N, C-alpha and C positions, 0 to 999 in steps of 0.2 A: 408358445411365445407370449409373454405378458405385454400389454400395450398401454400407453398413456398418451395424453396430448403432448406433454413436454417431459423429457428426461433431462435432469440437471446433474452433471457429473462434478462432484466436489461440494462438500458441505461447509466450506469455510465462509467467512463473512460475505464475499461477493456472490457465491452460489446460493447461499441461504437467503440473501436479500432478493435475488431474482425469483427464487421459488416462492417465497412468502408473498411477494407482490403479485405474482401470476396467480397463485392459489386464491388470493383475495378477490380476483375477478371471475372466479369459477373455473379456471383452467385446471384440468387434472394433471398434477405434477408428481413425478416420481424422482426422488433424489437417490444418487448412488455415492457412497462414501467408503473409501478403503479402510479408514480407521474404525475400530469397533466403538459402539456407542459409549461404553463405560471405560474405554481405554484412557489412561492419563495423558494429558497433552504436555509433552516435553518440548516446549518451545519457549526460548528465553526472550523472545521479542516483546518489547513494549511498543504498542501501536500508537502512532500519532494520528488521530482522526481530526479533520477539520470540523468546525461547528456544523457545516452543511452535511457532512457525512454522518455525524452523530444524529442529526435530525432525521436522515433517511432511515437509519436503523431504529431510532425511537418510534418512528411512524408505524413500523410493523411489530413493535413490542420487543425488539431485539436489543434495546439499550435502556432497560428500566433504571430508575434512580438507584436501585440496589447494587448496580454494577460499580465496584470501586474504581474510581478514576481521578486523575489529577488534572486540573484545568490549566489551560494556557491562555493567559490574558495579553502577554507581550512577547514578541520575538525580537531579540537583540542580536544584530548581525555586525560582525567586526572582522578585522584581519590582524594577524600577528605582526607586530613590529612596524606598522605603517598607519598613516592617518586614514580616516574614513570609517564611518559606522552609521547604522540606521536602526531605528526602533519602530516596529510595527505594533500597533495597539488595537485591541478589540473596539476601542472608541472610534478608530478610523472608519469602521464599517457599521457602527451602531449596534453591535452584537453583544450578548451577555459575555461571551468568551470567543476567542479565536478558535479554540479546539480543546480536545481532551487527550490524555495519555492513559491507555488501558492495557493491562496485561492480556496477552492472547488467551491464556487459559480461562480467565474470567469472562471475556467476551464469548469464547466458545461455549461455555456453560449456558450463558444467556441464549445463545442461538439454538442449542439443543433443546432447551426448555420451551422456547417459543415455537419451534417446528412441531414439537409434540402437541402443544396446546392448539396450534392452528390446524392440526390434522393432516399435515403434509407427510406422505408416506416416504420413509427413508430406508433404503437397504444398507444398513451399517455393515462394516467388515466385508465389503464386496469391492473387488478391484476390477476395473474395466481394462481389457487388454486390446480391444479392437473396436473401431467405429466405422460404420459403412453408411453412405447416403445413397438412397435409391430415389426413383421418380416420385413416389407417393408417401414414402416414409423413410426414416433413418433407423438403424439398428445398432445396438451395442452388444458386445459379447464379453461376458465375465470370465475370470480365470477358471471358474469351475465348469465352464462350457455353457452356462445358461445364456439365452439370448433374450433381449428385451427390445421393443420397438416403440417409436413415437413419431408424431408428425414433425417434431423438432427435437434435436439434441443440443443442449447448451453445455459447452465445455468450460468449466470454471475451476479446472485443476491446475497443476503446475505447468502444463503446456506440452507434455510429451506426446499425448494422443493426437494432437493436431498435425504432427509431422507426417503422418501417413495419408493425409487427406489430399484429394486431387486439387492441383492448383495452388497448394500452400507451400510457401518458402519462408524460412525464418532467417532474418538478419541477426547475426550475433557479433557483438563487440566485447571482447574480454578486456576489462580494465586493468588486469594484472594487479588488482587490489582486493583487499578484504575489509569487511566491517568488523571492528572489535566492539563488543557490547559488554557493559558492566554497570552495575549499580555503584555509583560513586557519591559519597557524601562530603559536603564542604561545611566550613564554619559559618558562612554567611550567604548561603544560596537563597535568594528571595523567592517567595512563593509565587507561582503563576507565571514565571518568566522562563522561556526557552532561549537558549543561546546557540547561535550558529557562528562558529569561529573558523575562519579560513587560516589554519595554522601552516607553518612551513612544512611540517611532517605529513600534512593531509587534513582535509576539512573535518571538523568534528561538530557534533550536536550534543547539547545537554538538555534533556527534557525533564520537566518536573515529574517526579515519580516516587510514590510511596514515602513521602516526607523528605526525600532527598532528590537525586537526579539520576537519570539513566544516560550513560555515555554511549554514543554511537560515533566511533572514530574510524575514518577511512585511512588505512595505512597500506603500504606495500604488503603483499601477502606474507612475505618473509618477516616483516616487522610485526604484523598482527599476531602471527604464531609465536614470535619471540616474546611479545608482551603477555600473551596468554600463559606462557610457560614460566616466565620469570616471577620473582617475588612481587606482591602487590605494591611494595614500596617503589619499585622501578617504574611501574605505570603511573603512580602518584607523582613521582618526580618529573617525568616527561610531560604529564598533563599540566602540572604546575608551571613548567617552563612555557608551554603553549598558551596558557591562559593569563599568567601573571597572578596578581593578588586580588583581582576584582571580586572573587567569591570567598576570599580567605583561604586558609589552608585545607588541603584534602584530609579528611578525618577517617575515612574508611573506603575500601575498595572491595566489592563483592566478587562473586564468581564471574569468570570471563568466558565469553563465547565468541567464536569467529565464524563469519559467513563470507564465502567468496562472492565477488561482485562482477556482474556482466549485464550488458544491455541485450535484450532479446525482443524482437518485434516482428510480427508476421507481415507479409506483403498484403494480406487481405484477411478479414475476420469472418468471412462466410464462405463455406464450401458446400454447395447443395443445400441439404436440410440440417446442416451443422453450423453453429455459430460459436465463436470463441469470445469470452469476456475475461476481464481481470488478468491474472498472470498467464492464462492460456493465450491471451492476445499480445500482451507486452509485460516485460519485467524491466525494471530500470534501477539506476543508482539510487540509494536512499537519501541523497542530499535533497533537502527541502521536503522530504517525507511526502511525496506525491503519489507513490505507486498504489497503495490501497485505496486512497481517496478517488483516484482515477477509475479503479476497478468498480467501486461502488456506484459511480456515475454510469458506468457501462450497464450495470445490472438494472438500475432504475430506468434508464432510457429504453432498454430492451423490453422491460415489462410494460412500460407506457405504450410503446408502439404496438405491442401484441395484445393489449388489454381487450379489444373487441374483435379479435381476429377469428374468423370461422376456421381458418387453417393457419396455425402459428408458424408453419414452415413455408408459407407462401414466399416465392422468390422476390416479389416486389416489396413486400414488407421487410424482408431481411436486407434487401438492397437499401431501403430507406434507413434502416437502423445503421448499416455500415457508413452511409453518407453522413448521418447525423453525428457520429462519434469521431469521424476522421480528424476534424479540426482540433478538437480537445485532445485526442490521443497524440497526434503528431506534435502539437504545440508543447504539451507537457514533457514528452520524451525529448524533444529538441531543447527545451528549457533546461532540464536536468543535465543532459549531456553537455550542453553549452556551459553550464556552471562549472562542471568538472574541468573542462578545457580551460576556462577562464581563470579558475582558482587553483589549478594544478601547476604551480610554478612560483618561483621567488624572484624573477627578474624585476629590476627596479621599475621599468616602464610598465610592465603588467600590473605591478602593485599599485602604481599611480592611477592607472585606468580603473582598477577595482575600487580604489579609495574615492575617486571622483564620482563613480556611479553610486556608491552608497551615500555619499554626502548629498548628491542630487536628490535621491529618494527621500532623505531625511528633511531636506529643506523645502521640498515642493509637495504640500499635502495632497493635491489632486493626483499627482503621480504615485504617491505612496498609497493612497486609497485604492487606486486602480490595481497596483501590484498586490496589495493585500487581498482584494477581491478575487484576483486570479488564483492566489494560493488557497483560498477558502472555497470558492465556488467553481473553479475551473474556467475554461474558455467557452 
């Protein structure tokens, strides 16, 4: 049985950040990733990173200037057919940008490169099927029967492994919705501006991406599959109706991808010598693009608390980590879930409340700055 100080399961952005920050302090880290190192990443997502998240990745060399990215300087929030809108600017926080949009494959390549450069040992093409926590160490079992042990196991995977741990329960809320993703180009899309539009058919985001925009549109699952299958002109027509002419006409619609949406949150993020971060701890609706940013803050905080630990699996340290992340995690999950409830509906009274809230944000700079800081830095 091989042994390390810390085993990190999952080599995505959250797991890689945790591993890199821990390794930098002298912790012996072993990463386990189901994907082969040279396997192509077939993931259509364009990731919206806050400027604070970009800084966390850049600090460990995982976001070099060579990574192609589109900046977000302004977020324009509005609703279809009703008054009320707000604009959040990087100037509200005195930052160079509010954030960046990067393709997952490009970020993944940067992560693979920096893990190798930092000397972090990664078992590529290895899938964990079981996690056990004992008094003095935790163990993982791979599909091929190999067993590995560590003082601490960090789960930064999709969340399936946490289900079998003692004391862990997962709250699941199925939104009965799906996210439709597509590259969409317009005649007059301004550079550096992201749009959040609470449309009658479902909230949508347009993110600056590759000289155009990446559409993320929440629809009923039936609608999302319909728009994926129909001609691009149908999506263009429905998008035009939801947006009006503020960006000019739709000039191109790229390949479309659909993801089902659900809220999943653990009742606790520590079980013995196992800790869950990122999507293993919580997944949420993509509205306001907070999921990955929250996960990166999980990774950074865990590494900070464990940086000088003689035993990274010490119960008091892990309890301190769980307490330190509870407010941020619960606030962000509650915020995104509340947005969906508030903006899912077309009743006149609900629309008036939404409009009043957006107008207030736009008219009161201190309130807008506080809200912007929440989106960029968390709670």
